[in-house]
C-alpha angles and dihedrals in degrees: 000000000000090000092056091046089052091051090051091052090051091051090049092049089052089056097044131331091225088070090073104019115112097199142086090248117109115222130200127235126212089200092056091044091053092046090054091048091048092050091047090053092046095048091048088054092049095250126149118219140200113202120197128194132175090212119067086196088063090048087054090055090047090050090054091051091049092048090054087058095042091240114160121216145158118251129203129177138150091285093059109106115243095245091050091050090060092047092050093050092047092049091049092048089051090057104264107146125351096236133062123184115200133181112231091223091056089048092048091050089052091051093051094050095037091225146085 
């Protein structure tokens, strides 16, 4: 069990050190920096993007980065009610917002039940 917990911590550190840091210090993340660059490039090219993360805590950090840039997006995680999930996906598919942040767990749960 400790081995698996250690692997999870390593995966979190790779996403952003603040996911595991127990201090008031704010760290930077090359992965987040590249994601922001990638999204900037995509938006400039008129692309729409769906961004998945296994960690809702990482999605929270991404949301902060997007808010600083006034980027609008849809957000879906395990706490999103089923009916709202369908509405969000329909609104995104109809062209509302260029970005969609989705928790992998919420996506996996949808896949297992074959519904939103």
